N, C-alpha and C positions, 0 to 999 in steps of 0.2 A: 240128336237132330241138329243140324246146322242149316242155315240159310244157304240157297243156292241161287244162280242167277235168275232162275224162273220163279223163285220165291224169296225175294230180297227182304226178309224180315225175320225177326226173332221168334222161335216157337213160344218162348215164354221169357219175360223180363221182369226184373225186380226193381221196384221203385217205391219209396216212401212207405216201406213195411208191407207192400202188397205184391203179389205176383199178377201180372196181366198176361193171360193166355191167349194167343192168336187163335182165330177161327180154326176149328178142328172139324175135318170132314170124315165121313164114313168110309175110310180107305183101308183096305187090306194091306199087309206087309208089301205085296207085289205092285201096289199102286192102283189096283182096281177098285171100283165103287162097290160098296155093299148097298143094294138098291132099295130095299123095302121095310116099312114099318119099324117094329121094334128092333129088328136085326140092325137096320141102318143107324137108329138112335144109339144103340149099345156100341156099335163100331166108332161112332163119333166120339162118345165117351171114352173108349179105349184110346183114340188118337189124343184126346185131351189128357188122360192120364200120363201117356208117354211124353207129351210136351211138358207137363207139370214136373215130371220126375227129373227133367234136365236142370232144374233149379231146386230139387229136393222137396217140392210141394206135394201135398197129399189131397185125394179127393174129399176127405172129411174137413178140410179147411177152407172149402170153396165158400165164399160169401155171396157172389153175384153170378148169375148165368144168363146168357142170351141165346135163345134157340131161334135160328133162321130156318124156316121150312118153305118148301115149294108147295105143299099141300097142307092147308090149315087144318085139316081133319087129323093130322099127326099130333095135334095138340092134345088130344085124349090119350094117345099112346104115350106122349111125353109126360103127361100128368102121372100115368102109372109108373113109368120109369123113374120120375122125380121122387115119387113115394117110396119106392124100392131102394133107391140109393142113398137118400138123405133123411136121416131122423130128425126129430125136432131139437132144436129150432132149425128149420130148413133155411137155405140161402134164399135170397131174393131171386126172382126169375122173371124173364120176359120171353114171350113167344111172338115172333114177327113173321108174317107171311110175306114171301118175296116171290118174284116171277122166275128167278133163275139163280142157280149156285155154280160154282166151278165143277167142271167135269161132269155136269148132270146130276150132281149129288142132291138127294132130297132134303138133307139137313146139314146145317153147319152150327157148331156150338162154340162160343167163346166164354171166358171165365175171368173173374176176378177172385183171387185166392189170398188168404192171409199168409204172409211169408213165413218160412220155417224159421 
């Protein structure tokens, strides 16, 4: 994953022993948005995994997550996903309700990860 003129940022960058992962949308490989509930949250995590892999980072090394959601009721679904994906001690996490996300996405997730 490399930056392009429409997305002029790094998918993930390493600094001070941490990986900072840019916001990850629930996009299929063809660029279409996965629109609903748990499927959208899982697709956003899949995008995040791909971005982390560009610098050798892994999901189990996540230390902080921020979920941006256009429907705050997704928080309950995000809670279940969080419990399913991260054992104790779980990373810190924030869920923020927003009015709109790129491409009409229902969720965007960014992360801070311990560098490999």
